[in-house]
C-alpha positions as CSV (number, residue, x, y, z in Angstrom):
1,X,380.9,134.1,-117.0
2,X,379.2,137.0,-118.6
3,X,376.6,137.0,-115.9
4,X,379.2,137.3,-113.2
5,X,380.8,140.2,-114.9
6,X,377.5,142.0,-115.2
7,X,376.8,141.6,-111.5
8,X,380.2,143.0,-110.5
9,X,379.8,146.0,-112.8
10,X,376.5,146.7,-111.2
11,X,377.9,146.6,-107.7
12,X,380.6,149.0,-108.6
13,X,378.2,151.4,-110.0
14,X,376.1,151.3,-107.0
15,X,379.1,152.0,-104.8
16,X,380.2,154.9,-106.9
17,X,376.8,156.4,-106.6
18,X,377.0,156.3,-102.9
19,X,380.4,158.2,-103.0
20,X,378.9,161.0,-105.1
21,X,375.7,161.0,-102.9
22,X,373.7,160.1,-105.9
23,X,370.9,157.6,-105.3
24,X,370.6,155.2,-108.1
25,X,367.3,155.2,-109.9
26,X,365.3,152.0,-109.7
27,X,365.0,150.1,-112.8
28,X,361.5,150.3,-114.2
29,X,359.6,147.1,-113.8
30,X,357.8,146.3,-116.9
31,X,354.4,144.6,-116.4
32,X,353.0,142.8,-119.3
33,X,350.2,144.6,-121.1
34,X,347.0,142.7,-120.6
35,X,345.4,141.4,-123.6
36,X,342.5,143.5,-124.8
37,X,339.2,142.2,-123.4
38,X,336.2,142.8,-125.6
39,X,333.8,145.3,-124.0
40,X,330.4,144.2,-122.9
41,X,327.8,146.5,-124.4
42,X,324.6,146.5,-122.4
43,X,321.6,147.7,-124.4
44,X,320.4,150.9,-122.8
45,X,316.6,150.9,-122.5
46,X,314.9,153.7,-124.4
47,X,312.7,155.6,-122.1
48,X,310.0,157.5,-123.8
49,X,308.7,160.6,-122.1
50,X,304.9,160.9,-122.5
51,X,303.8,163.7,-124.6
52,X,300.4,165.3,-125.3
53,X,298.4,162.9,-127.4
54,X,295.6,164.2,-129.6
55,X,292.2,162.8,-129.1
56,X,290.9,160.6,-131.9
57,X,289.1,162.6,-134.5
58,X,285.3,162.5,-134.0
59,X,285.5,161.6,-130.3
60,X,285.0,164.5,-127.9
61,X,287.3,164.7,-125.0
62,X,285.9,164.7,-121.5
63,X,286.7,167.9,-119.6
64,X,285.7,168.4,-116.0
65,X,284.0,171.8,-115.6
66,X,283.9,173.3,-112.2
67,X,281.1,175.9,-111.8
68,X,282.2,179.2,-110.6
69,X,280.9,180.4,-107.2
70,X,278.9,183.1,-108.8
71,X,276.7,180.7,-110.6
72,X,273.4,179.9,-108.8
73,X,271.1,177.1,-109.7
74,X,267.4,178.0,-109.7
75,X,264.8,175.3,-109.2
76,X,262.3,175.1,-112.0
77,X,258.7,175.1,-110.8
78,X,257.2,171.7,-110.7
79,X,254.1,171.5,-112.8
80,X,251.0,170.9,-110.7
81,X,248.5,168.4,-112.0
82,X,244.8,169.4,-111.9
83,X,243.1,168.1,-108.8
84,X,240.5,165.5,-109.5
85,X,237.6,164.9,-107.2
86,X,237.7,161.6,-105.4
87,X,234.5,159.6,-105.9
88,X,232.8,158.9,-102.7
89,X,231.7,155.3,-102.5
90,X,228.0,155.0,-102.4
91,X,226.4,152.7,-100.0
92,X,224.1,150.0,-101.4
93,X,220.5,150.4,-100.6
94,X,219.3,148.7,-97.4
95,X,215.9,147.2,-97.2
96,X,214.8,146.5,-93.6
97,X,211.6,146.5,-91.7
98,X,210.7,146.0,-88.1
99,X,207.4,144.4,-86.9
100,X,206.0,145.1,-83.4
101,X,202.8,143.6,-82.1
102,X,201.2,145.9,-79.6
103,X,198.5,143.6,-78.4
104,X,195.2,141.9,-79.2
105,X,191.5,141.9,-78.3
106,X,188.5,139.7,-79.2
107,X,185.0,140.4,-80.4
108,X,182.1,139.3,-82.4
109,X,181.8,140.0,-86.1
110,X,178.2,139.6,-87.0
111,X,178.5,141.7,-90.2
112,X,180.6,139.1,-91.8
113,X,178.6,136.2,-90.4
114,X,181.4,135.2,-88.0
115,X,181.4,134.5,-84.3
116,X,184.5,135.4,-82.3
117,X,187.3,137.2,-84.0
118,X,190.8,138.2,-82.8
119,X,192.1,141.6,-83.6
120,X,195.9,142.3,-83.6
121,X,197.4,145.8,-83.6
122,X,200.7,145.8,-85.4
123,X,203.3,148.5,-86.0
124,X,205.4,148.4,-89.2
125,X,208.7,150.4,-89.1
126,X,210.8,151.0,-92.2
127,X,214.3,151.0,-90.7
128,X,216.1,150.7,-94.1
129,X,217.3,153.4,-96.5
130,X,214.8,153.0,-99.3
131,X,211.1,153.5,-99.4
132,X,208.9,150.3,-99.3
133,X,206.2,150.3,-101.9
134,X,203.0,148.4,-101.4
135,X,203.9,147.4,-97.8
136,X,201.5,144.9,-96.2
137,X,201.0,143.1,-92.9
138,X,199.2,139.6,-92.9
139,X,197.8,138.0,-89.8
140,X,197.4,134.3,-89.2
141,X,196.1,132.3,-86.3
142,X,196.6,128.7,-85.2
143,X,192.9,128.2,-84.6
144,X,191.8,130.2,-87.7
145,X,188.6,129.0,-89.4
146,X,187.3,131.1,-92.2
147,X,189.4,133.8,-93.9
148,X,188.5,137.3,-92.6
149,X,188.6,140.1,-95.2
150,X,190.7,142.3,-92.8
151,X,193.4,139.7,-92.1
152,X,195.7,141.7,-94.4
153,X,196.2,145.5,-94.5
154,X,198.5,147.5,-96.8
155,X,199.8,151.0,-97.5
156,X,200.9,152.2,-100.9
157,X,204.3,153.6,-99.7
158,X,206.1,153.4,-96.4
159,X,209.1,155.8,-96.6
160,X,212.4,155.1,-95.0
161,X,212.4,156.3,-91.4
162,X,208.6,156.1,-91.0
163,X,206.1,153.8,-89.4
164,X,202.4,152.9,-89.5
165,X,200.0,151.1,-87.2
166,X,197.6,148.6,-88.7
167,X,194.6,146.6,-87.2
168,X,194.4,143.0,-88.5
169,X,191.5,140.6,-87.8
170,X,191.2,136.7,-88.1
171,X,188.4,134.3,-87.4
172,X,189.3,132.5,-84.2
173,X,187.8,129.7,-82.0
174,X,185.6,130.9,-79.2
175,X,187.3,131.1,-75.8
176,X,190.5,129.6,-77.0
177,X,194.1,130.9,-76.6
178,X,195.1,132.1,-80.0
179,X,198.7,131.8,-81.3
180,X,199.2,134.4,-84.0
181,X,201.7,135.2,-86.7
182,X,202.3,138.4,-88.6
183,X,204.1,138.5,-92.1
184,X,205.5,141.9,-93.3
185,X,206.1,142.2,-97.1
186,X,206.8,144.8,-99.8
187,X,205.6,144.2,-103.3
188,X,204.7,140.6,-102.4
189,X,208.3,139.9,-101.1
190,X,208.3,138.6,-97.5
191,X,210.6,140.8,-95.4
192,X,209.9,139.6,-91.8
193,X,207.8,137.1,-89.9
194,X,206.9,137.5,-86.2
195,X,205.2,134.9,-84.0
196,X,203.4,135.5,-80.7
197,X,202.3,132.6,-78.6
198,X,200.0,134.6,-76.4
199,X,198.6,138.0,-77.5
200,X,198.1,140.2,-74.5
201,X,194.7,141.7,-74.2
202,X,194.7,145.4,-74.9
203,X,192.4,146.0,-72.0
204,X,195.3,145.1,-69.7
205,X,198.1,147.1,-71.4
206,X,196.1,150.1,-72.5
207,X,193.6,151.5,-75.0
208,X,193.3,150.9,-78.7
209,X,195.7,153.1,-80.6
210,X,194.1,156.2,-82.2
211,X,196.5,156.6,-85.1
212,X,195.7,153.5,-87.1
213,X,196.7,153.8,-90.7
214,X,198.6,157.1,-90.1
215,X,202.1,157.2,-91.6
216,X,204.5,159.1,-89.3
217,X,208.2,159.3,-88.4
218,X,209.5,156.5,-86.3
219,X,209.2,157.2,-82.6
220,X,211.7,155.7,-80.1
């Protein structure tokens, strides 16, 4: 019943307001106050701004130094070492001899109590680099009988680059072809041996050499 009366009163009031051109004010609508929600606190990170740090005591700090354009570098003179003479290698001594049989001839040697003998004319050439001391030439024959005193001839010294012609004699068989052999030595050391199966008669190839026993430079 009370509710009905309240509704009628409200209607009348609204109608009266329209008569006096007064708009009724709306009733405030009360909304319930929400319950307090606890705030969420987010931890704010602490940002540290880097500041100048001091170098540890006792440790030098590295600092880049840029040279100014005015600075010029001068090259220090390089010390020169004293020049040393290079030793020239010395060639070892060369011992060499060349034997050349010019020719032969035959004859009779009555002074030594021999019949036919064969004479050989030999040239010894020192083609080495050292002098040959006590240089000798020894003649042998295939049909040799007694030893002739002139079968070996020597010179005291045959210098390097020099030659000498010697006449050697052996006791040979009468009217037989003689095969001869010549040994060249220095200080009793054999240096060369030359064989000749047929010694050409000097009457055919020329005359007897006139420089026998003469030491002279090697001729071509």
